C-alpha positions in Angstrom: -38.6 -31.1 -39.4 -36.6 -30.9 -36.1 -37.0 -28.0 -33.5 -33.6 -26.6 -32.3 -34.4 -25.5 -28.7 -32.1 -22.6 -27.6 -29.5 -23.5 -24.6 -30.4 -22.4 -21.1 -26.8 -22.1 -20.1 -26.7 -18.6 -19.7 -29.0 -18.1 -17.0 -26.9 -20.7 -15.0 -23.3 -19.0 -16.2 -25.2 -15.6 -14.5 -25.7 -17.1 -11.9 -22.6 -18.5 -11.3 -21.1 -15.1 -12.0 -23.3 -13.6 -9.1 -22.5 -16.2 -6.7 -18.5 -15.7 -7.1 -19.3 -11.9 -6.5 -20.5 -12.6 -3.5 -17.7 -14.7 -2.5 -15.0 -12.3 -3.3 -16.9 -9.4 -1.4 -17.5 -11.5 1.3 -13.2 -12.3 1.6 -12.5 -8.5 1.1 -14.6 -7.5 3.8 -13.1 -10.0 6.0 -9.4 -9.1 4.6 -10.4 -5.3 5.2 -11.4 -6.0 8.8 -9.1 -7.9 9.9 -6.5 -5.4 8.7 -8.4 -2.5 10.4 -8.7 -4.6 13.5 -5.0 -5.8 13.2 -3.2 -2.5 13.5 -6.0 -0.3 15.2 -6.5 1.3 11.8 -10.2 3.2 12.9 -11.3 3.9 15.9 -14.3 5.7 17.6 -15.0 9.0 16.5 -12.6 9.2 13.4 -12.9 11.3 10.1 -11.8 9.0 7.6 -10.4 10.6 4.2 -10.6 7.9 1.5 -7.8 8.9 -1.4 -9.9 8.1 -4.5 -7.7 8.2 -7.8 -10.3 6.6 -10.0 -8.8 3.5 -10.3 -9.4 0.2 -9.3 -7.3 -0.1 -6.1 -9.1 3.3 -4.4 -12.4 2.6 -5.3 -12.9 -0.9 -4.0 -11.3 1.0 -0.9 -13.8 3.0 -0.2 -16.3 0.7 -1.6 -15.3 -1.8 0.9 -15.2 0.8 4.3 -18.6 1.7 3.2 -20.0 -1.7 3.4 -18.3 -2.1 6.9 -19.1 1.1 8.3 -22.8 0.1 8.3 -21.6 -2.5 10.7 -18.9 -1.7 12.7 -19.1 -1.7 16.1 -17.3 1.8 16.2 -18.6 5.1 14.9 -16.3 6.9 12.0 -17.0 9.0 8.9 -16.0 8.6 5.3 -15.3 11.6 2.9 -13.6 10.8 -0.6 -11.5 13.0 -1.9 -9.9 13.3 -5.1 -6.3 15.6 -6.1 -7.7 16.6 -9.8 -4.1 17.3 -10.8 -5.0 18.8 -14.4 -3.9 16.3 -16.6 -5.2 16.8 -20.4 -8.3 14.9 -21.2 -9.0 13.8 -17.1 -12.5 13.3 -17.2 -13.8 15.6 -14.6 -16.9 14.4 -14.7 -16.3 10.6 -13.8 -15.6 10.9 -10.0 -18.2 13.7 -9.3 -20.9 11.7 -10.8 -20.0 8.3 -9.2 -19.9 9.6 -5.8 -23.5 11.7 -6.0 -25.1 8.2 -7.2 -23.4 6.6 -4.1 -24.5 9.8 -1.7 -21.0 10.0 -0.4 -19.7 13.1 0.9 -16.8 13.7 -1.6 -14.1 17.0 -2.5 -12.4 17.9 -5.7 -8.2 19.4 -5.1 -7.7 21.4 -7.8 -4.0 21.3 -8.2 -2.1 21.8 -11.4 0.8 19.2 -10.8 0.9 18.1 -13.8 2.5 21.0 -15.2 5.0 21.3 -12.6 5.9 17.0 -13.0 6.1 18.1 -16.9 8.8 21.1 -16.5 10.7 19.7 -13.8 11.3 16.0 -14.7 13.2 15.6 -18.3 12.1 14.0 -20.8 12.4 9.9 -20.6 12.7 10.3 -16.6 10.6 8.6 -14.4 8.0 10.9 -12.9 6.5 8.9 -9.8 8.9 10.3 -7.5 8.1 14.2 -7.7 4.3 13.5 -9.2 3.6 11.7 -5.5 5.2 14.0 -3.4 3.3 16.8 -4.5 0.1 14.8 -4.3 0.9 14.2 -0.9 1.7 17.5 0.0 -1.7 18.5 -1.4 -3.6 15.6 0.7 -1.6 15.9 3.6 -2.5 19.4 3.8 -6.0 19.4 2.9 -6.4 16.7 5.5 -5.0 19.0 8.1 -6.9 21.7 7.5 -10.2 19.7 7.4 -9.4 17.7 10.7 -9.2 14.2 9.8 -7.9 11.8 11.7 -7.3 9.1 9.3 -5.8 9.2 5.9 -6.3 5.7 3.7 -4.3 5.0 0.6 -5.3 2.1 -1.5 -2.2 0.5 -1.3 -2.6 -3.9 -1.3 -0.8 -6.6 -0.6 1.3 -6.7 -4.0 2.5 -2.9 -3.6 3.2 -3.8 0.2 5.7 -6.4 -1.3 6.7 -4.7 -4.5 7.9 -2.0 -1.5 10.0 -4.5 0.2 11.7 -5.5 -3.5 12.4 -2.1 -4.3 14.1 -1.3 -1.4 15.9 -3.7 -1.0 17.5 -4.1 -4.7 17.5 -0.6 -5.3 18.3 0.9 -1.7 20.0 -1.8 0.0 17.4 -1.7 3.3 15.0 -4.0 4.9 11.9 -1.7 4.8 8.2 -1.7 3.3 4.9 0.3 2.8 3.3 -0.4 6.5 -0.1 -1.0 6.7 -0.4 2.3 9.2 2.2 4.8 9.9 2.7 8.0 11.3 3.3 10.7 8.6 6.8 12.4 9.0 5.5 15.8 10.7 3.8 13.9 13.3 0.0 15.1 11.8 -1.7 12.4 9.7 -2.1 8.7 10.7 -2.3 7.0 7.5 -3.3 3.6 6.8 -3.7 0.7 4.0 -6.9 -1.0 4.5 -6.0 -3.1 2.0 -3.0 -4.6 3.0 -4.0 -8.2 3.4 -5.9 -8.2 0.1 -4.7 -9.7 -3.4 -4.5 -7.2 -6.1 -5.9 -9.5 -8.7 -8.9 -10.0 -6.4 -9.4 -6.1 -6.3 -8.9 -6.2 -10.4 -11.6 -9.0 -10.5 -14.3 -7.1 -7.7 -13.8 -3.7 -9.8 -15.0 -5.7 -12.9 -17.9 -7.6 -11.3 -19.3 -3.9 -9.5 -18.2 -1.9 -13.0 -16.4 1.0 -11.2 -16.0 3.9 -13.5 -12.2 3.3 -13.9 -10.3 6.5 -14.9 -6.5 5.6 -15.8 -3.5 7.2 -15.3 -1.7 8.3 -18.5 0.7 10.5 -16.6 3.3 7.7 -16.1 1.3 4.6 -17.5 3.5 4.5 -20.7 7.0 4.7 -18.9 7.8 0.5 -18.9 11.4 0.9 -17.5 10.2 1.8 -14.0 11.7 0.3 -11.3 8.3 -0.7 -9.9 7.9 -2.1 -13.2 10.7 -4.5 -13.0 9.7 -6.0 -9.5 6.1 -6.8 -10.8 6.9 -8.6 -13.8 9.7 -10.6 -11.6 6.8 -11.4 -9.0 4.1 -12.4 -11.7 7.1 -14.9 -12.9 7.6 -15.7 -9.7 3.5 -16.3 -9.2 2.7 -18.3 -12.2 5.8 -20.5 -12.0 5.7 -20.8 -7.8 2.1 -20.3 -7.0 1.5 -18.8 -3.4 5.0 -17.4 -3.3 3.4 -14.1 -3.2 1.2 -14.4 -0.3 4.0 -16.0 1.8 6.3 -13.0 1.2 3.5 -11.3 2.4 3.1 -12.9 5.2 7.0 -13.3 6.4 6.3 -9.2 6.1 4.6 -9.5 9.2 7.0 -12.3 10.8 10.0 -10.1 11.7 12.9 -11.8 13.8 15.5 -8.9 14.1 18.0 -11.7 15.9 18.1 -13.2 13.0 19.4 -10.6 10.4 22.0 -8.7 11.1 21.2 -4.7 12.5 22.8 -3.9 15.7 20.3 -0.9 16.1 17.5 -3.8 16.2 19.3 -6.4 18.2 22.0 -5.9 20.9 24.4 -8.5 19.6 27.3 -6.9 21.7 25.6 -7.9 25.0 24.5 -11.8 23.1 26.7 -14.0 25.3 29.3 -11.6 26.3 31.7 -12.8 29.7 31.4 -9.7 31.6 33.0 -5.9 31.1 36.6 -6.8 29.5 34.7 -9.0 26.6 32.6 -6.5 26.0 35.1 -3.6 25.8 37.4 -6.2 23.6 34.4 -6.0 21.4 33.8 -2.4 21.5 37.4 -1.9 20.5 37.4 -4.0 17.4 34.3 -2.5 16.2 36.2 1.0 16.4 38.9 -0.5 14.2 41.8 -1.5 17.0 43.8 -4.8 16.4 41.9 -7.8 18.3 46.1 -8.1 19.8 46.4 -4.9 20.3 48.2 -4.5 23.6 45.8 -3.6 27.0 46.8 -0.8 29.2 47.9 -3.2 31.8 50.2 -4.7 29.2 48.8 -8.0 28.4 47.5 -9.1 24.9 44.0 -9.2 24.1 
């Protein structure tokens, strides 16, 4: 009679998974720390409002910032803030329960933006734009009322690249989603600590940490959104040419105005001009004057 011994594979597999999770966490802390340093995102005494949606990105951002806070050379506070948009079926208990388990200071803003968006946007049309504006307004208002000096959003590297292509393809401009910006009214500094982090790494980290993910059902079924078109394109690129998205993300940090075509960013008129007369000719030509029109002295250009 033979005796079949149980396989001992699960334990080594679990150890490998734990090791990979630790390596991933270390990489994320390094990337977030580097983004904070490169763009001066957080300074001593800052009060950081971490916008928590319940998705993998904002959970990861909060988790990594809490880890960095313990070892950071500067002192800053963290408050998690969620906007409850009153979507039907939204599990209101999930975020408070999770944040209490961490001992994190938090606040839930209750504002029925869902009804506004559903009423204003025709059925079948994209809801994201209006939803985003309402959400941003509520968060900015709360930040101003409570004296927060930084507003942290969970956009990652792939979001920055996708926004660049959205603006390029649909708005005919070279612009994107900066890692740090000043709001239009000049009252808020918005930071994106995950600017260097790949979405795939965030997904793996969220799974390893077992975050209680809350899906957004407001617009998640709108498959024809412009952003989803761009995301599908980027996914295909990455399958066919691994590393291409990383190259594009790096290019966004290496802008060379003289190699583009925007005279507002680079003084092309002054480039190689041969004196005032030549420069005047250039200005006249740009204004629509025929290049061979006679000058005031009667000579041809």
